N, CA, C and O atoms as a Tripos MOL2 file, in Angstrom:
@<TRIPOS>MOLECULE
protein
  304   303    76     0     0
PROTEIN
NO_CHARGES

@<TRIPOS>ATOM
      1 N         -92.4650   28.8450 -156.5220 N.3       1 MET1
      2 CA        -92.7860   27.5260 -157.0340 C.3       1 MET1
      3 C         -91.8380   26.5200 -156.3890 C.2       1 MET1
      4 O         -90.6600   26.8000 -156.1650 O.2       1 MET1
      5 N         -92.3830   25.3510 -156.0990 N.am      2 LYS2
      6 CA        -91.5730   24.3030 -155.4780 C.3       2 LYS2
      7 C         -91.6110   23.0330 -156.3290 C.2       2 LYS2
      8 O         -92.5900   22.7500 -157.0210 O.2       2 LYS2
      9 N         -90.5370   22.2960 -156.2540 N.am      3 ALA3
     10 CA        -90.4810   20.9730 -156.8820 C.3       3 ALA3
     11 C         -90.0130   19.9920 -155.8270 C.2       3 ALA3
     12 O         -89.1060   20.2750 -155.0450 O.2       3 ALA3
     13 N         -90.6430   18.8490 -155.8230 N.am      4 ARG4
     14 CA        -90.2350   17.7630 -154.9240 C.3       4 ARG4
     15 C         -89.7990   16.6060 -155.8160 C.2       4 ARG4
     16 O         -90.5570   16.1450 -156.6690 O.2       4 ARG4
     17 N         -88.5660   16.1400 -155.6090 N.am      5 VAL5
     18 CA        -88.0110   15.0440 -156.3970 C.3       5 VAL5
     19 C         -87.8830   13.8300 -155.4750 C.2       5 VAL5
     20 O         -87.2070   13.8910 -154.4480 O.2       5 VAL5
     21 N         -88.5350   12.7320 -155.8480 N.am      6 HIS6
     22 CA        -88.4640   11.4690 -155.1050 C.3       6 HIS6
     23 C         -87.4860   10.5620 -155.8400 C.2       6 HIS6
     24 O         -87.6620   10.2880 -157.0270 O.2       6 HIS6
     25 N         -86.4680   10.1000 -155.1470 N.am      7 ILE7
     26 CA        -85.4320    9.2600 -155.7570 C.3       7 ILE7
     27 C         -85.3720    7.9370 -155.0040 C.2       7 ILE7
     28 O         -85.2490    7.9150 -153.7800 O.2       7 ILE7
     29 N         -85.4580    6.8320 -155.7440 N.am      8 THR8
     30 CA        -85.3550    5.4940 -155.1560 C.3       8 THR8
     31 C         -84.4520    4.6370 -156.0270 C.2       8 THR8
     32 O         -84.2440    4.9200 -157.2070 O.2       8 THR8
     33 N         -83.9210    3.5840 -155.4200 N.am      9 LEU9
     34 CA        -83.1280    2.6400 -156.1970 C.3       9 LEU9
     35 C         -84.0350    1.8720 -157.1490 C.2       9 LEU9
     36 O         -85.1760    1.5580 -156.8080 O.2       9 LEU9
     37 N         -83.5400    1.5740 -158.3230 N.am     10 LYS10
     38 CA        -84.3090    0.7950 -159.2910 C.3      10 LYS10
     39 C         -84.5120   -0.6250 -158.7730 C.2      10 LYS10
     40 O         -83.7180   -1.1280 -157.9780 O.2      10 LYS10
     41 N         -85.5880   -1.2650 -159.2360 N.am     11 ASN11
     42 CA        -85.8170   -2.6720 -158.8960 C.3      11 ASN11
     43 C         -84.6200   -3.4880 -159.3680 C.2      11 ASN11
     44 O         -84.0880   -3.2540 -160.4530 O.2      11 ASN11
     45 N         -84.2080   -4.4290 -158.5610 N.am     12 GLY12
     46 CA        -83.0700   -5.2740 -158.9080 C.3      12 GLY12
     47 C         -81.7530   -4.7730 -158.3500 C.2      12 GLY12
     48 O         -80.7700   -5.5140 -158.3250 O.2      12 GLY12
     49 N         -81.7180   -3.5150 -157.8970 N.am     13 VAL13
     50 CA        -80.5030   -2.9750 -157.2800 C.3      13 VAL13
     51 C         -80.5890   -3.2580 -155.7880 C.2      13 VAL13
     52 O         -81.5850   -2.9270 -155.1460 O.2      13 VAL13
     53 N         -79.5480   -3.8680 -155.2380 N.am     14 LEU14
     54 CA        -79.5400   -4.1830 -153.8090 C.3      14 LEU14
     55 C         -79.6600   -2.9160 -152.9710 C.2      14 LEU14
     56 O         -79.0540   -1.8910 -153.2820 O.2      14 LEU14
     57 N         -80.4500   -3.0010 -151.9060 N.am     15 ASP15
     58 CA        -80.6860   -1.8650 -151.0190 C.3      15 ASP15
     59 C         -80.3130   -2.2710 -149.5900 C.2      15 ASP15
     60 O         -81.1980   -2.6250 -148.8100 O.2      15 ASP15
     61 N         -79.0260   -2.2290 -149.2290 N.am     16 PRO16
     62 CA        -78.6200   -2.6650 -147.8970 C.3      16 PRO16
     63 C         -79.2370   -1.8190 -146.7830 C.2      16 PRO16
     64 O         -79.5160   -2.3440 -145.7050 O.2      16 PRO16
     65 N         -79.4520   -0.5450 -147.0140 N.am     17 GLN17
     66 CA        -80.0560    0.2970 -145.9860 C.3      17 GLN17
     67 C         -81.5240   -0.0940 -145.7870 C.2      17 GLN17
     68 O         -82.0020   -0.1430 -144.6540 O.2      17 GLN17
     69 N         -82.2320   -0.3680 -146.8700 N.am     18 GLY18
     70 CA        -83.6090   -0.8430 -146.7680 C.3      18 GLY18
     71 C         -83.6870   -2.1740 -146.0340 C.2      18 GLY18
     72 O         -84.5960   -2.3910 -145.2320 O.2      18 GLY18
     73 N         -82.7470   -3.0570 -146.3020 N.am     19 GLU19
     74 CA        -82.7100   -4.3620 -145.6230 C.3      19 GLU19
     75 C         -82.4340   -4.1850 -144.1310 C.2      19 GLU19
     76 O         -83.0110   -4.9010 -143.3120 O.2      19 GLU19
     77 N         -81.5690   -3.2530 -143.7680 N.am     20 ALA20
     78 CA        -81.2930   -2.9830 -142.3590 C.3      20 ALA20
     79 C         -82.5450   -2.4440 -141.6550 C.2      20 ALA20
     80 O         -82.8080   -2.7950 -140.5050 O.2      20 ALA20
     81 N         -83.3040   -1.6060 -142.3350 N.am     21 ILE21
     82 CA        -84.5550   -1.0870 -141.7800 C.3      21 ILE21
     83 C         -85.5480   -2.2290 -141.5850 C.2      21 ILE21
     84 O         -86.1900   -2.3230 -140.5380 O.2      21 ILE21
     85 N         -85.6770   -3.0940 -142.5850 N.am     22 ARG22
     86 CA        -86.6010   -4.2350 -142.4960 C.3      22 ARG22
     87 C         -86.2360   -5.1160 -141.3000 C.2      22 ARG22
     88 O         -87.1020   -5.5240 -140.5260 O.2      22 ARG22
     89 N         -84.9480   -5.3990 -141.1640 N.am     23 HIS23
     90 CA        -84.4820   -6.2310 -140.0520 C.3      23 HIS23
     91 C         -84.7750   -5.5580 -138.7080 C.2      23 HIS23
     92 O         -85.2470   -6.2160 -137.7810 O.2      23 HIS23
     93 N         -84.5020   -4.2620 -138.5930 N.am     24 ALA24
     94 CA        -84.7360   -3.5350 -137.3460 C.3      24 ALA24
     95 C         -86.2230   -3.5250 -136.9910 C.2      24 ALA24
     96 O         -86.5740   -3.6510 -135.8180 O.2      24 ALA24
     97 N         -87.0910   -3.3790 -137.9770 N.am     25 LEU25
     98 CA        -88.5260   -3.4140 -137.7090 C.3      25 LEU25
     99 C         -88.9290   -4.7660 -137.1240 C.2      25 LEU25
    100 O         -89.7180   -4.8320 -136.1810 O.2      25 LEU25
    101 N         -88.3810   -5.8480 -137.6910 N.am     26 GLY26
    102 CA        -88.6590   -7.1770 -137.1630 C.3      26 GLY26
    103 C         -88.1710   -7.3330 -135.7350 C.2      26 GLY26
    104 O         -88.8520   -7.9280 -134.9000 O.2      26 GLY26
    105 N         -86.9890   -6.7970 -135.4560 N.am     27 THR27
    106 CA        -86.4260   -6.8540 -134.1100 C.3      27 THR27
    107 C         -87.3020   -6.1010 -133.1080 C.2      27 THR27
    108 O         -87.3800   -6.4750 -131.9380 O.2      27 THR27
    109 N         -87.9600   -5.0380 -133.5760 N.am     28 LEU28
    110 CA        -88.8340   -4.2470 -132.7110 C.3      28 LEU28
    111 C         -90.2320   -4.8410 -132.5830 C.2      28 LEU28
    112 O         -91.0940   -4.2700 -131.9160 O.2      28 LEU28
    113 N         -90.4560   -5.9910 -133.2250 N.am     29 GLY29
    114 CA        -91.7310   -6.6710 -133.0930 C.3      29 GLY29
    115 C         -92.7370   -6.3810 -134.1890 C.2      29 GLY29
    116 O         -93.8780   -6.8330 -134.0990 O.2      29 GLY29
    117 N         -92.3610   -5.6520 -135.2050 N.am     30 PHE30
    118 CA        -93.2570   -5.3730 -136.3210 C.3      30 PHE30
    119 C         -93.1610   -6.5120 -137.3220 C.2      30 PHE30
    120 O         -92.2290   -6.5730 -138.1250 O.2      30 PHE30
    121 N         -94.1350   -7.4130 -137.2660 N.am     31 GLU31
    122 CA        -94.1470   -8.5930 -138.1320 C.3      31 GLU31
    123 C         -94.8000   -8.2620 -139.4760 C.2      31 GLU31
    124 O         -95.5650   -7.3040 -139.5860 O.2      31 GLU31
    125 N         -94.4950   -9.0490 -140.4720 N.am     32 GLY32
    126 CA        -95.1590   -8.9390 -141.7660 C.3      32 GLY32
    127 C         -94.5370   -7.9460 -142.7310 C.2      32 GLY32
    128 O         -95.1060   -7.6900 -143.7920 O.2      32 GLY32
    129 N         -93.3920   -7.3820 -142.3970 N.am     33 VAL33
    130 CA        -92.7070   -6.4860 -143.3300 C.3      33 VAL33
    131 C         -91.7780   -7.3480 -144.1700 C.2      33 VAL33
    132 O         -90.7420   -7.8060 -143.6890 O.2      33 VAL33
    133 N         -92.1490   -7.5660 -145.4210 N.am     34 ASP34
    134 CA        -91.3800   -8.4550 -146.2970 C.3      34 ASP34
    135 C         -90.2390   -7.7440 -147.0150 C.2      34 ASP34
    136 O         -89.2750   -8.3860 -147.4310 O.2      34 ASP34
    137 N         -90.3400   -6.4350 -147.1630 N.am     35 GLY35
    138 CA        -89.2820   -5.7170 -147.8640 C.3      35 GLY35
    139 C         -89.3930   -4.2270 -147.6280 C.2      35 GLY35
    140 O         -90.4830   -3.7000 -147.4040 O.2      35 GLY35
    141 N         -88.2600   -3.5560 -147.6790 N.am     36 VAL36
    142 CA        -88.2080   -2.0980 -147.5290 C.3      36 VAL36
    143 C         -87.2800   -1.5640 -148.6060 C.2      36 VAL36
    144 O         -86.1810   -2.0840 -148.7980 O.2      36 VAL36
    145 N         -87.7210   -0.5260 -149.3090 N.am     37 ARG37
    146 CA        -86.8700    0.1970 -150.2500 C.3      37 ARG37
    147 C         -86.7370    1.6080 -149.7020 C.2      37 ARG37
    148 O         -87.7420    2.2790 -149.4670 O.2      37 ARG37
    149 N         -85.5470    2.0500 -149.5020 N.am     38 GLN38
    150 CA        -85.2330    3.3330 -148.9170 C.3      38 GLN38
    151 C         -84.9030    4.3060 -150.0430 C.2      38 GLN38
    152 O         -84.3430    3.9060 -151.0640 O.2      38 GLN38
    153 N         -85.2370    5.5580 -149.8680 N.am     39 GLY39
    154 CA        -84.9410    6.5560 -150.8950 C.3      39 GLY39
    155 C         -84.6730    7.9130 -150.2770 C.2      39 GLY39
    156 O         -84.3820    8.0310 -149.0870 O.2      39 GLY39
    157 N         -84.7790    8.9350 -151.1140 N.am     40 LYS40
    158 CA        -84.5660   10.2910 -150.6200 C.3      40 LYS40
    159 C         -85.5100   11.2380 -151.3400 C.2      40 LYS40
    160 O         -85.9830   10.9560 -152.4400 O.2      40 LYS40
    161 N         -85.7750   12.3720 -150.6940 N.am     41 VAL41
    162 CA        -86.6190   13.4160 -151.2600 C.3      41 VAL41
    163 C         -85.8010   14.6990 -151.2680 C.2      41 VAL41
    164 O         -85.1820   15.0630 -150.2690 O.2      41 VAL41
    165 N         -85.8080   15.3750 -152.4010 N.am     42 ILE42
    166 CA        -85.1200   16.6610 -152.5330 C.3      42 ILE42
    167 C         -86.1810   17.7010 -152.8660 C.2      42 ILE42
    168 O         -86.9320   17.5440 -153.8290 O.2      42 ILE42
    169 N         -86.2430   18.7680 -152.0630 N.am     43 GLU43
    170 CA        -87.1850   19.8540 -152.3130 C.3      43 GLU43
    171 C         -86.4230   21.0530 -152.8560 C.2      43 GLU43
    172 O         -85.4130   21.4740 -152.2920 O.2      43 GLU43
    173 N         -86.9230   21.5920 -153.9530 N.am     44 LEU44
    174 CA        -86.2850   22.7300 -154.6090 C.3      44 LEU44
    175 C         -87.2350   23.9120 -154.6070 C.2      44 LEU44
    176 O         -88.4100   23.7650 -154.9430 O.2      44 LEU44
    177 N         -86.7360   25.0900 -154.2290 N.am     45 ASP45
    178 CA        -87.4760   26.3370 -154.4040 C.3      45 ASP45
    179 C         -87.0310   26.9200 -155.7380 C.2      45 ASP45
    180 O         -85.8500   27.2030 -155.9390 O.2      45 ASP45
    181 N         -87.9820   27.0970 -156.6420 N.am     46 LEU46
    182 CA        -87.6550   27.4970 -158.0060 C.3      46 LEU46
    183 C         -88.3330   28.8070 -158.3840 C.2      46 LEU46
    184 O         -89.3490   29.1800 -157.7970 O.2      46 LEU46
    185 N         -87.7790   29.4880 -159.3430 N.am     47 ALA47
    186 CA        -88.4190   30.6830 -159.8890 C.3      47 ALA47
    187 C         -89.7120   30.2780 -160.5900 C.2      47 ALA47
    188 O         -89.7810   29.2240 -161.2220 O.2      47 ALA47
    189 N         -90.7340   31.1210 -160.4740 N.am     48 ASP48
    190 CA        -91.9920   30.8440 -161.1610 C.3      48 ASP48
    191 C         -91.7240   30.6570 -162.6560 C.2      48 ASP48
    192 O         -90.9160   31.3650 -163.2580 O.2      48 ASP48
    193 N         -92.4150   29.6990 -163.2230 N.am     49 GLY49
    194 CA        -92.2680   29.4320 -164.6450 C.3      49 GLY49
    195 C         -91.2090   28.4060 -164.9810 C.2      49 GLY49
    196 O         -91.0520   28.0530 -166.1500 O.2      49 GLY49
    197 N         -90.4700   27.9090 -163.9850 N.am     50 THR50
    198 CA        -89.4880   26.8590 -164.2540 C.3      50 THR50
    199 C         -90.2290   25.6150 -164.7100 C.2      50 THR50
    200 O         -91.1830   25.1860 -164.0610 O.2      50 THR50
    201 N         -89.8080   25.0460 -165.7990 N.am     51 SER51
    202 CA        -90.5380   23.9100 -166.3770 C.3      51 SER51
    203 C         -90.1410   22.5880 -165.7320 C.2      51 SER51
    204 O         -89.0630   22.4500 -165.1550 O.2      51 SER51
    205 N         -91.0410   21.6290 -165.8490 N.am     52 GLU52
    206 CA        -90.7340   20.2770 -165.3650 C.3      52 GLU52
    207 C         -89.5620   19.7020 -166.1410 C.2      52 GLU52
    208 O         -88.7750   18.9320 -165.5910 O.2      52 GLU52
    209 N         -89.4360   20.0620 -167.4040 N.am     53 ALA53
    210 CA        -88.3110   19.5900 -168.2190 C.3      53 ALA53
    211 C         -86.9740   20.0680 -167.6280 C.2      53 ALA53
    212 O         -85.9830   19.3370 -167.6600 O.2      53 ALA53
    213 N         -86.9520   21.2810 -167.0960 N.am     54 THR54
    214 CA        -85.7340   21.8050 -166.4760 C.3      54 THR54
    215 C         -85.3890   20.9990 -165.2280 C.2      54 THR54
    216 O         -84.2230   20.6780 -164.9970 O.2      54 THR54
    217 N         -86.4060   20.6690 -164.4190 N.am     55 VAL55
    218 CA        -86.1660   19.8760 -163.2140 C.3      55 VAL55
    219 C         -85.6980   18.4730 -163.6010 C.2      55 VAL55
    220 O         -84.7980   17.9240 -162.9660 O.2      55 VAL55
    221 N         -86.2990   17.8950 -164.6320 N.am     56 ASN56
    222 CA        -85.8440   16.5850 -165.1180 C.3      56 ASN56
    223 C         -84.3840   16.6560 -165.5530 C.2      56 ASN56
    224 O         -83.6160   15.7280 -165.3000 O.2      56 ASN56
    225 N         -83.9990   17.7450 -166.2020 N.am     57 ASP57
    226 CA        -82.6110   17.9230 -166.6330 C.3      57 ASP57
    227 C         -81.6810   17.9790 -165.4140 C.2      57 ASP57
    228 O         -80.5850   17.4190 -165.4410 O.2      57 ASP57
    229 N         -82.1230   18.6580 -164.3460 N.am     58 MET58
    230 CA        -81.3430   18.7010 -163.1030 C.3      58 MET58
    231 C         -81.1440   17.2970 -162.5460 C.2      58 MET58
    232 O         -80.0520   16.9430 -162.0990 O.2      58 MET58
    233 N         -82.2090   16.5030 -162.5780 N.am     59 CYS59
    234 CA        -82.1330   15.1340 -162.0730 C.3      59 CYS59
    235 C         -81.1670   14.2950 -162.8980 C.2      59 CYS59
    236 O         -80.3430   13.5640 -162.3490 O.2      59 CYS59
    237 N         -81.2700   14.4030 -164.2020 N.am     60 GLU60
    238 CA        -80.4270   13.6170 -165.0920 C.3      60 GLU60
    239 C         -78.9500   13.9760 -164.9530 C.2      60 GLU60
    240 O         -78.0840   13.1090 -165.0650 O.2      60 GLU60
    241 N         -78.6620   15.2650 -164.7060 N.am     61 LYS61
    242 CA        -77.2780   15.7160 -164.6690 C.3      61 LYS61
    243 C         -76.6370   15.6750 -163.2870 C.2      61 LYS61
    244 O         -75.4150   15.5670 -163.1840 O.2      61 LYS61
    245 N         -77.4510   15.7600 -162.2010 N.am     62 LEU62
    246 CA        -76.8390   15.8760 -160.8810 C.3      62 LEU62
    247 C         -77.5740   15.1290 -159.7670 C.2      62 LEU62
    248 O         -76.9480   14.4000 -158.9970 O.2      62 LEU62
    249 N         -78.8810   15.3010 -159.6750 N.am     63 LEU63
    250 CA        -79.5930   14.8660 -158.4750 C.3      63 LEU63
    251 C         -79.7530   13.3550 -158.3540 C.2      63 LEU63
    252 O         -79.7500   12.8290 -157.2420 O.2      63 LEU63
    253 N         -79.8900   12.6520 -159.4630 N.am     64 ALA64
    254 CA        -80.0900   11.1970 -159.4250 C.3      64 ALA64
    255 C         -79.0010   10.5040 -160.2340 C.2      64 ALA64
    256 O         -78.5590   11.0000 -161.2700 O.2      64 ALA64
    257 N         -78.5860    9.3590 -159.7400 N.am     65 ASN65
    258 CA        -77.6780    8.4950 -160.5010 C.3      65 ASN65
    259 C         -78.5790    7.5730 -161.3230 C.2      65 ASN65
    260 O         -79.0140    6.5290 -160.8370 O.2      65 ASN65
    261 N         -78.8550    7.9580 -162.5560 N.am     66 THR66
    262 CA        -79.8660    7.2640 -163.3560 C.3      66 THR66
    263 C         -79.4700    5.8520 -163.7660 C.2      66 THR66
    264 O         -80.2880    5.1240 -164.3280 O.2      66 THR66
    265 N         -78.2390    5.4550 -163.4990 N.am     67 VAL67
    266 CA        -77.8400    4.0740 -163.7630 C.3      67 VAL67
    267 C         -78.5150    3.1400 -162.7650 C.2      67 VAL67
    268 O         -78.9460    2.0440 -163.1250 O.2      67 VAL67
    269 N         -78.6060    3.5800 -161.4970 N.am     68 ILE68
    270 CA        -79.1590    2.7120 -160.4600 C.3      68 ILE68
    271 C         -80.3950    3.2970 -159.7740 C.2      68 ILE68
    272 O         -81.0340    2.6090 -158.9780 O.2      68 ILE68
    273 N         -80.7450    4.5550 -160.0700 N.am     69 GLU69
    274 CA        -81.8590    5.1990 -159.3830 C.3      69 GLU69
    275 C         -82.9460    5.6400 -160.3650 C.2      69 GLU69
    276 O         -82.6760    5.9890 -161.5140 O.2      69 GLU69
    277 N         -84.1890    5.6110 -159.8640 N.am     70 SER70
    278 CA        -85.3340    6.1720 -160.5780 C.3      70 SER70
    279 C         -85.7610    7.4230 -159.8370 C.2      70 SER70
    280 O         -85.4900    7.5660 -158.6440 O.2      70 SER70
    281 N         -86.4200    8.3210 -160.5310 N.am     71 TYR71
    282 CA        -86.8980    9.5310 -159.8700 C.3      71 TYR71
    283 C         -88.2530    9.9410 -160.4390 C.2      71 TYR71
    284 O         -88.6140    9.5860 -161.5610 O.2      71 TYR71
    285 N         -88.9840   10.6950 -159.6350 N.am     72 SER72
    286 CA        -90.2280   11.3000 -160.0930 C.3      72 SER72
    287 C         -90.2400   12.7300 -159.5990 C.2      72 SER72
    288 O         -89.6780   13.0400 -158.5480 O.2      72 SER72
    289 N         -90.8880   13.6070 -160.3640 N.am     73 VAL73
    290 CA        -90.9160   15.0340 -160.0620 C.3      73 VAL73
    291 C         -92.3520   15.4550 -159.7910 C.2      73 VAL73
    292 O         -93.2750   15.0770 -160.5130 O.2      73 VAL73
    293 N         -92.5210   16.2410 -158.7430 N.am     74 GLU74
    294 CA        -93.8200   16.7590 -158.3500 C.3      74 GLU74
    295 C         -93.6790   18.2870 -158.2380 C.2      74 GLU74
    296 O         -92.9170   18.7730 -157.4020 O.2      74 GLU74
    297 N         -94.4000   19.0410 -159.0640 N.am     75 LEU75
    298 CA        -94.3560   20.5060 -159.0250 C.3      75 LEU75
    299 C         -95.5510   21.0340 -158.2450 C.2      75 LEU75
    300 O         -96.6710   20.5570 -158.4260 O.2      75 LEU75
    301 N         -95.3190   22.0180 -157.3770 N.am     76 THR76
    302 CA        -96.4150   22.6430 -156.6330 C.3      76 THR76
    303 C         -96.3150   24.1400 -156.6740 C.2      76 THR76
    304 O         -97.1570   24.8310 -156.1000 O.2      76 THR76
@<TRIPOS>BOND
     1     1     2 1
     2     2     3 1
     3     3     4 2
     4     3     5 am
     5     5     6 1
     6     6     7 1
     7     7     8 2
     8     7     9 am
     9     9    10 1
    10    10    11 1
    11    11    12 2
    12    11    13 am
    13    13    14 1
    14    14    15 1
    15    15    16 2
    16    15    17 am
    17    17    18 1
    18    18    19 1
    19    19    20 2
    20    19    21 am
    21    21    22 1
    22    22    23 1
    23    23    24 2
    24    23    25 am
    25    25    26 1
    26    26    27 1
    27    27    28 2
    28    27    29 am
    29    29    30 1
    30    30    31 1
    31    31    32 2
    32    31    33 am
    33    33    34 1
    34    34    35 1
    35    35    36 2
    36    35    37 am
    37    37    38 1
    38    38    39 1
    39    39    40 2
    40    39    41 am
    41    41    42 1
    42    42    43 1
    43    43    44 2
    44    43    45 am
    45    45    46 1
    46    46    47 1
    47    47    48 2
    48    47    49 am
    49    49    50 1
    50    50    51 1
    51    51    52 2
    52    51    53 am
    53    53    54 1
    54    54    55 1
    55    55    56 2
    56    55    57 am
    57    57    58 1
    58    58    59 1
    59    59    60 2
    60    59    61 am
    61    61    62 1
    62    62    63 1
    63    63    64 2
    64    63    65 am
    65    65    66 1
    66    66    67 1
    67    67    68 2
    68    67    69 am
    69    69    70 1
    70    70    71 1
    71    71    72 2
    72    71    73 am
    73    73    74 1
    74    74    75 1
    75    75    76 2
    76    75    77 am
    77    77    78 1
    78    78    79 1
    79    79    80 2
    80    79    81 am
    81    81    82 1
    82    82    83 1
    83    83    84 2
    84    83    85 am
    85    85    86 1
    86    86    87 1
    87    87    88 2
    88    87    89 am
    89    89    90 1
    90    90    91 1
    91    91    92 2
    92    91    93 am
    93    93    94 1
    94    94    95 1
    95    95    96 2
    96    95    97 am
    97    97    98 1
    98    98    99 1
    99    99   100 2
   100    99   101 am
   101   101   102 1
   102   102   103 1
   103   103   104 2
   104   103   105 am
   105   105   106 1
   106   106   107 1
   107   107   108 2
   108   107   109 am
   109   109   110 1
   110   110   111 1
   111   111   112 2
   112   111   113 am
   113   113   114 1
   114   114   115 1
   115   115   116 2
   116   115   117 am
   117   117   118 1
   118   118   119 1
   119   119   120 2
   120   119   121 am
   121   121   122 1
   122   122   123 1
   123   123   124 2
   124   123   125 am
   125   125   126 1
   126   126   127 1
   127   127   128 2
   128   127   129 am
   129   129   130 1
   130   130   131 1
   131   131   132 2
   132   131   133 am
   133   133   134 1
   134   134   135 1
   135   135   136 2
   136   135   137 am
   137   137   138 1
   138   138   139 1
   139   139   140 2
   140   139   141 am
   141   141   142 1
   142   142   143 1
   143   143   144 2
   144   143   145 am
   145   145   146 1
   146   146   147 1
   147   147   148 2
   148   147   149 am
   149   149   150 1
   150   150   151 1
   151   151   152 2
   152   151   153 am
   153   153   154 1
   154   154   155 1
   155   155   156 2
   156   155   157 am
   157   157   158 1
   158   158   159 1
   159   159   160 2
   160   159   161 am
   161   161   162 1
   162   162   163 1
   163   163   164 2
   164   163   165 am
   165   165   166 1
   166   166   167 1
   167   167   168 2
   168   167   169 am
   169   169   170 1
   170   170   171 1
   171   171   172 2
   172   171   173 am
   173   173   174 1
   174   174   175 1
   175   175   176 2
   176   175   177 am
   177   177   178 1
   178   178   179 1
   179   179   180 2
   180   179   181 am
   181   181   182 1
   182   182   183 1
   183   183   184 2
   184   183   185 am
   185   185   186 1
   186   186   187 1
   187   187   188 2
   188   187   189 am
   189   189   190 1
   190   190   191 1
   191   191   192 2
   192   191   193 am
   193   193   194 1
   194   194   195 1
   195   195   196 2
   196   195   197 am
   197   197   198 1
   198   198   199 1
   199   199   200 2
   200   199   201 am
   201   201   202 1
   202   202   203 1
   203   203   204 2
   204   203   205 am
   205   205   206 1
   206   206   207 1
   207   207   208 2
   208   207   209 am
   209   209   210 1
   210   210   211 1
   211   211   212 2
   212   211   213 am
   213   213   214 1
   214   214   215 1
   215   215   216 2
   216   215   217 am
   217   217   218 1
   218   218   219 1
   219   219   220 2
   220   219   221 am
   221   221   222 1
   222   222   223 1
   223   223   224 2
   224   223   225 am
   225   225   226 1
   226   226   227 1
   227   227   228 2
   228   227   229 am
   229   229   230 1
   230   230   231 1
   231   231   232 2
   232   231   233 am
   233   233   234 1
   234   234   235 1
   235   235   236 2
   236   235   237 am
   237   237   238 1
   238   238   239 1
   239   239   240 2
   240   239   241 am
   241   241   242 1
   242   242   243 1
   243   243   244 2
   244   243   245 am
   245   245   246 1
   246   246   247 1
   247   247   248 2
   248   247   249 am
   249   249   250 1
   250   250   251 1
   251   251   252 2
   252   251   253 am
   253   253   254 1
   254   254   255 1
   255   255   256 2
   256   255   257 am
   257   257   258 1
   258   258   259 1
   259   259   260 2
   260   259   261 am
   261   261   262 1
   262   262   263 1
   263   263   264 2
   264   263   265 am
   265   265   266 1
   266   266   267 1
   267   267   268 2
   268   267   269 am
   269   269   270 1
   270   270   271 1
   271   271   272 2
   272   271   273 am
   273   273   274 1
   274   274   275 1
   275   275   276 2
   276   275   277 am
   277   277   278 1
   278   278   279 1
   279   279   280 2
   280   279   281 am
   281   281   282 1
   282   282   283 1
   283   283   284 2
   284   283   285 am
   285   285   286 1
   286   286   287 1
   287   287   288 2
   288   287   289 am
   289   289   290 1
   290   290   291 1
   291   291   292 2
   292   291   293 am
   293   293   294 1
   294   294   295 1
   295   295   296 2
   296   295   297 am
   297   297   298 1
   298   298   299 1
   299   299   300 2
   300   299   301 am
   301   301   302 1
   302   302   303 1
   303   303   304 2
@<TRIPOS>SUBSTRUCTURE
     1 MET1         2 RESIDUE 1 A MET
     2 LYS2         6 RESIDUE 1 A LYS
     3 ALA3        10 RESIDUE 1 A ALA
     4 ARG4        14 RESIDUE 1 A ARG
     5 VAL5        18 RESIDUE 1 A VAL
     6 HIS6        22 RESIDUE 1 A HIS
     7 ILE7        26 RESIDUE 1 A ILE
     8 THR8        30 RESIDUE 1 A THR
     9 LEU9        34 RESIDUE 1 A LEU
    10 LYS10       38 RESIDUE 1 A LYS
    11 ASN11       42 RESIDUE 1 A ASN
    12 GLY12       46 RESIDUE 1 A GLY
    13 VAL13       50 RESIDUE 1 A VAL
    14 LEU14       54 RESIDUE 1 A LEU
    15 ASP15       58 RESIDUE 1 A ASP
    16 PRO16       62 RESIDUE 1 A PRO
    17 GLN17       66 RESIDUE 1 A GLN
    18 GLY18       70 RESIDUE 1 A GLY
    19 GLU19       74 RESIDUE 1 A GLU
    20 ALA20       78 RESIDUE 1 A ALA
    21 ILE21       82 RESIDUE 1 A ILE
    22 ARG22       86 RESIDUE 1 A ARG
    23 HIS23       90 RESIDUE 1 A HIS
    24 ALA24       94 RESIDUE 1 A ALA
    25 LEU25       98 RESIDUE 1 A LEU
    26 GLY26      102 RESIDUE 1 A GLY
    27 THR27      106 RESIDUE 1 A THR
    28 LEU28      110 RESIDUE 1 A LEU
    29 GLY29      114 RESIDUE 1 A GLY
    30 PHE30      118 RESIDUE 1 A PHE
    31 GLU31      122 RESIDUE 1 A GLU
    32 GLY32      126 RESIDUE 1 A GLY
    33 VAL33      130 RESIDUE 1 A VAL
    34 ASP34      134 RESIDUE 1 A ASP
    35 GLY35      138 RESIDUE 1 A GLY
    36 VAL36      142 RESIDUE 1 A VAL
    37 ARG37      146 RESIDUE 1 A ARG
    38 GLN38      150 RESIDUE 1 A GLN
    39 GLY39      154 RESIDUE 1 A GLY
    40 LYS40      158 RESIDUE 1 A LYS
    41 VAL41      162 RESIDUE 1 A VAL
    42 ILE42      166 RESIDUE 1 A ILE
    43 GLU43      170 RESIDUE 1 A GLU
    44 LEU44      174 RESIDUE 1 A LEU
    45 ASP45      178 RESIDUE 1 A ASP
    46 LEU46      182 RESIDUE 1 A LEU
    47 ALA47      186 RESIDUE 1 A ALA
    48 ASP48      190 RESIDUE 1 A ASP
    49 GLY49      194 RESIDUE 1 A GLY
    50 THR50      198 RESIDUE 1 A THR
    51 SER51      202 RESIDUE 1 A SER
    52 GLU52      206 RESIDUE 1 A GLU
    53 ALA53      210 RESIDUE 1 A ALA
    54 THR54      214 RESIDUE 1 A THR
    55 VAL55      218 RESIDUE 1 A VAL
    56 ASN56      222 RESIDUE 1 A ASN
    57 ASP57      226 RESIDUE 1 A ASP
    58 MET58      230 RESIDUE 1 A MET
    59 CYS59      234 RESIDUE 1 A CYS
    60 GLU60      238 RESIDUE 1 A GLU
    61 LYS61      242 RESIDUE 1 A LYS
    62 LEU62      246 RESIDUE 1 A LEU
    63 LEU63      250 RESIDUE 1 A LEU
    64 ALA64      254 RESIDUE 1 A ALA
    65 ASN65      258 RESIDUE 1 A ASN
    66 THR66      262 RESIDUE 1 A THR
    67 VAL67      266 RESIDUE 1 A VAL
    68 ILE68      270 RESIDUE 1 A ILE
    69 GLU69      274 RESIDUE 1 A GLU
    70 SER70      278 RESIDUE 1 A SER
    71 TYR71      282 RESIDUE 1 A TYR
    72 SER72      286 RESIDUE 1 A SER
    73 VAL73      290 RESIDUE 1 A VAL
    74 GLU74      294 RESIDUE 1 A GLU
    75 LEU75      298 RESIDUE 1 A LEU
    76 THR76      302 RESIDUE 1 A THR
């Protein structure tokens, strides 16, 4: 069983890396990009039967800084 955790900064939190990407895209000639939010994806190989609640607990305790980051969990 696999879990994919998508982590992004919450709205209102400054994203300097996203802004650098937006600026670089403009420099490369890609017009019309008004904003970029950068994040990360963590893929976990889990034992069969691991619950989504367990993965959420992992996120809350270690994988995401819930003060400034949001996350979503996708089980496959």
